[in-house]
C-alpha positions in Angstrom: -6.9 -16.9 -6.2 -3.4 -16.9 -4.9 -2.3 -14.6 -2.2 0.0 -11.8 -3.5 2.2 -9.6 -1.5 3.7 -5.9 -2.2 6.7 -4.3 -0.6 5.7 -0.8 0.7 9.3 0.0 1.8 11.9 -1.0 4.5 11.0 -4.7 4.1 7.2 -4.1 5.0 4.9 -6.1 3.0 1.1 -5.9 2.6 -1.5 -8.2 1.0 -2.0 -6.9 -2.5 -5.4 -8.7 -2.6 -6.6 -6.4 0.2 -5.4 -3.1 -1.4 -8.2 -0.8 -2.4 -6.2 2.5 -3.2 -2.8 4.1 -3.3 -3.0 7.8 -2.9 -0.8 10.8 -2.2 -1.0 12.3 1.3 -1.1 16.0 0.6 -4.9 16.5 0.1 -7.3 17.5 3.0 -9.6 14.6 2.6 -6.6 12.0 2.7 -5.3 13.8 5.8 -8.6 13.3 7.4 -8.7 9.6 6.6 -5.4 9.1 8.1 -6.5 11.1 11.2 -9.7 9.1 11.4 -7.7 5.8 11.1 -5.3 7.1 13.9 -8.3 7.8 16.2 -9.8 4.3 15.5 -6.6 2.6 16.1 -6.4 1.3 12.5 -3.4 3.3 11.4 -0.1 1.4 10.3 2.9 3.7 10.1 5.5 1.9 7.9 7.5 4.9 7.2 10.3 4.2 9.8 10.2 8.0 10.8 10.6 9.2 7.1 8.1 11.5 5.3 4.9 9.8 4.3 4.7 9.8 0.4 1.9 7.3 0.0 -1.3 6.3 1.8 -2.5 2.8 1.3 -6.1 2.2 1.9 -7.1 -1.4 2.7 -10.5 -3.1 2.4 -10.3 -3.9 6.2 -10.5 -0.2 6.9 -6.8 -0.1 7.9 -4.6 2.8 6.4 -0.9 2.1 5.9 1.6 5.0 5.6 4.4 4.4 3.3 7.7 6.4 2.6 7.6 5.0 -0.9 6.1 7.3 -3.8 2.6 6.0 -4.9 3.9 5.4 -8.5 6.7 3.1 -7.1 4.1 1.0 -5.1 1.9 0.8 -8.2 4.9 -0.2 -10.4 5.7 -3.0 -8.0 2.2 -4.2 -8.1 2.2 -4.1 -11.8 5.6 -5.8 -12.0 4.2 -8.6 -9.7 1.3 -9.0 -11.9 3.4 -9.4 -15.1 5.6 -11.7 -13.3 2.6 -13.9 -12.2 1.2 -14.0 -15.7 4.5 -15.0 -17.1 4.9 -17.7 -14.4 1.4 -19.0 -15.3 2.3 -19.1 -19.1 5.5 -21.2 -18.2 3.5 -23.7 -16.2 
């Protein structure tokens, strides 16, 4: 398995292989997850001071805040998968 990365905004990149979920930050349970990660010291704020639009939950229990919409992050992940499949077919 190759290592894949995904851009979560402002040049910040995370490992797509470690990503469990991309969720919207509005619900109370997600707000609790973010606060718990902050308390544990496992919150990564990649918003550059902008409004949080997506919360990425990683398999390492880290939580990443992004200023990019969840759909945009997911589309970037899908586009990366499509590009990887095309690259494999050309090989």
